[in-house]
Backbone as CSV, one residue per row, in Angstrom:
resi,resn,N_x,N_y,N_z,CA_x,CA_y,CA_z,C_x,C_y,C_z
1,MET,5.076,-18.884,-6.591,5.719,-18.299,-5.253,6.748,-19.132,-4.594
2,GLY,7.736,-18.550,-4.249,8.962,-19.064,-3.419,8.592,-19.383,-2.213
3,VAL,9.324,-20.343,-1.432,8.915,-20.656,-0.137,9.197,-19.666,0.767
4,GLN,9.965,-18.390,0.513,10.472,-17.573,1.139,9.454,-16.444,1.192
5,VAL,8.770,-16.293,0.241,7.558,-15.645,-0.009,6.577,-16.001,0.676
6,VAL,5.951,-17.210,0.572,4.880,-17.815,1.149,5.003,-17.911,2.954
7,GLU,6.267,-18.079,3.135,6.612,-17.990,4.553,6.485,-16.697,5.223
8,ARG,7.049,-15.503,4.281,6.439,-14.131,4.830,5.147,-13.731,4.942
9,TRP,4.550,-14.447,3.593,3.074,-13.936,3.910,2.410,-14.452,5.009
10,ILE,2.781,-15.775,5.178,1.921,-16.322,6.334,2.465,-15.737,7.864
11,LEU,3.694,-15.529,7.787,4.106,-14.810,9.050,3.418,-13.326,9.344
12,ALA,3.295,-12.781,8.044,2.562,-11.290,8.026,1.226,-11.387,8.453
13,ARG,0.522,-12.596,8.023,-0.889,-12.898,8.597,-1.231,-13.131,9.795
14,LEU,-0.133,-13.596,10.474,-0.470,-14.306,12.006,0.308,-13.353,12.952
15,ARG,1.033,-12.512,12.566,1.986,-11.544,13.427,1.320,-10.769,14.600
16,ASN,0.158,-10.427,14.306,-0.741,-9.605,15.511,-1.704,-10.581,16.107
17,ARG,-1.321,-11.923,15.959,-2.402,-13.106,16.894,-1.469,-13.553,17.765
18,THR,-2.178,-13.855,19.140,-1.655,-14.785,19.936,-2.052,-16.127,20.189
19,PHE,-1.180,-17.140,20.296,-1.565,-18.709,20.071,-1.225,-19.175,21.604
20,PHE,-2.012,-20.003,21.840,-2.020,-20.494,23.414,-1.318,-22.154,23.237
21,SER,-1.375,-22.637,22.318,-0.938,-23.809,21.974,-0.242,-24.074,20.559
22,LEU,0.685,-24.995,20.557,1.064,-25.048,19.084,-0.214,-25.734,18.220
23,ALA,-0.653,-26.632,18.812,-2.070,-26.962,17.960,-2.839,-25.992,17.109
24,GLU,-2.979,-24.967,18.075,-3.615,-23.770,17.654,-2.909,-22.939,16.515
25,LEU,-1.806,-22.883,16.835,-0.799,-22.124,15.694,-0.658,-23.236,14.302
26,ASN,-0.452,-24.251,14.612,-0.434,-25.254,13.393,-1.893,-25.319,12.537
27,GLN,-3.000,-25.142,13.270,-4.185,-25.017,12.531,-4.257,-23.739,11.572
28,ALA,-3.881,-22.740,12.447,-4.066,-21.388,11.586,-3.225,-21.271,10.513
29,VAL,-1.768,-21.953,10.470,-1.017,-22.068,9.349,-1.313,-22.922,8.430
30,LEU,-2.144,-24.295,8.815,-2.645,-24.867,7.963,-3.770,-24.367,7.151
31,LYS,-4.635,-23.616,7.621,-5.572,-22.769,6.979,-4.992,-21.578,5.864
32,LEU,-3.943,-21.301,6.219,-3.532,-20.230,5.337,-2.697,-20.992,4.127
33,LEU,-1.929,-21.797,4.385,-1.534,-22.587,3.438,-2.622,-23.172,2.373
34,GLU,-3.521,-23.646,2.861,-4.751,-24.284,1.922,-5.178,-22.787,1.179
35,GLU,-5.488,-21.794,1.690,-5.666,-20.646,1.031,-4.905,-20.247,0.198
36,ILE,-3.720,-20.180,0.027,-2.383,-19.731,-0.797,-2.396,-21.035,-1.886
37,ASN,-2.606,-22.231,-1.526,-2.338,-23.317,-2.404,-3.421,-23.294,-3.477
38,HIS,-4.762,-22.694,-2.991,-5.889,-22.903,-4.028,-6.063,-21.416,-4.666
39,ARG,-5.046,-20.418,-4.100,-5.354,-19.250,-4.998,-4.686,-19.459,-6.520
40,GLN,-5.249,-18.957,-7.267,-5.027,-18.844,-8.913,-4.051,-17.659,-8.898
41,MET,-2.842,-18.289,-9.572,-1.758,-17.296,-9.951,-1.988,-16.564,-11.113
42,GLU,-1.826,-15.457,-11.324,-2.428,-14.491,-12.406,-1.458,-14.991,-13.812
43,HIS,-0.086,-15.011,-13.395,0.923,-15.158,-14.510,0.860,-16.718,-14.968
44,LEU,0.226,-17.612,-14.225,0.225,-18.953,-14.964,-1.291,-19.335,-15.027
45,GLU,-2.125,-18.753,-14.283,-3.698,-18.799,-14.615,-3.883,-20.400,-13.814
46,LYS,-3.133,-20.951,-13.121,-3.319,-22.077,-12.111,-2.931,-21.609,-10.783
47,SER,-3.426,-22.376,-9.782,-3.180,-22.723,-8.628,-1.764,-23.278,-8.277
48,ARG,-1.201,-23.106,-7.158,-0.133,-24.250,-6.731,-0.461,-25.366,-6.741
49,LEU,-1.865,-25.829,-6.250,-2.436,-27.161,-5.933,-2.104,-27.697,-7.479
50,GLU,-2.847,-27.146,-8.362,-2.941,-27.692,-9.728,-1.828,-27.871,-10.245
51,LEU,-0.795,-27.111,-10.086,0.589,-27.121,-10.420,1.169,-28.258,-10.013
52,PHE,1.238,-28.765,-8.961,1.809,-29.699,-7.950,1.146,-31.004,-8.471
53,LYS,-0.344,-31.017,-8.831,-1.136,-32.247,-9.492,-0.553,-32.496,-10.685
54,GLU,-0.296,-31.509,-11.402,0.234,-31.668,-12.906,1.464,-32.132,-13.011
55,LEU,2.625,-31.501,-12.268,3.870,-31.696,-12.345,4.901,-32.783,-11.526
56,ASP,4.286,-32.398,-10.307,5.181,-33.138,-9.041,4.641,-34.427,-8.578
57,GLN,3.352,-34.449,-8.761,2.453,-35.684,-8.022,2.830,-36.789,-8.779
58,PRO,2.893,-36.747,-10.260,3.180,-38.147,-11.072,4.460,-38.328,-10.738
59,VAL,5.412,-37.639,-10.734,6.662,-38.062,-10.507,7.033,-38.637,-9.143
60,SER,6.606,-38.218,-8.016,6.470,-38.531,-6.583,6.053,-39.850,-6.741
61,ALA,5.032,-40.445,-7.540,4.357,-41.751,-7.487,5.328,-42.968,-8.208
62,VAL,6.358,-42.482,-8.709,7.293,-43.360,-9.019,7.851,-44.012,-7.867
63,PRO,7.865,-45.612,-8.087,8.552,-46.306,-6.751,10.064,-46.180,-7.015
64,ALA,10.461,-46.434,-5.506,11.777,-45.975,-5.229,12.818,-46.841,-6.058
65,GLY,13.670,-46.567,-6.436,14.589,-47.341,-7.314,14.533,-47.694,-8.650
66,LYS,13.288,-47.233,-8.906,12.928,-47.014,-10.651,13.398,-45.898,-11.302
67,ALA,14.268,-46.208,-12.362,14.361,-45.030,-13.204,13.117,-44.555,-14.137
68,LEU,13.340,-43.362,-14.434,12.322,-42.662,-15.283,12.541,-42.897,-16.766
């Protein structure tokens, strides 16, 4: 899912709620992000979190200034 799709999904889920603090809003967004990151994507049969751990995390572990 692209960033825009995730953003719209989160906003749609929160649109009818009222938040009385930024911390309360952030907590609700974090809960929804965790939900969507753990959800299995049908076409890839993996979750966003699994793909991150498989593809992006190893690259981000390379020290700065080191070429791949």
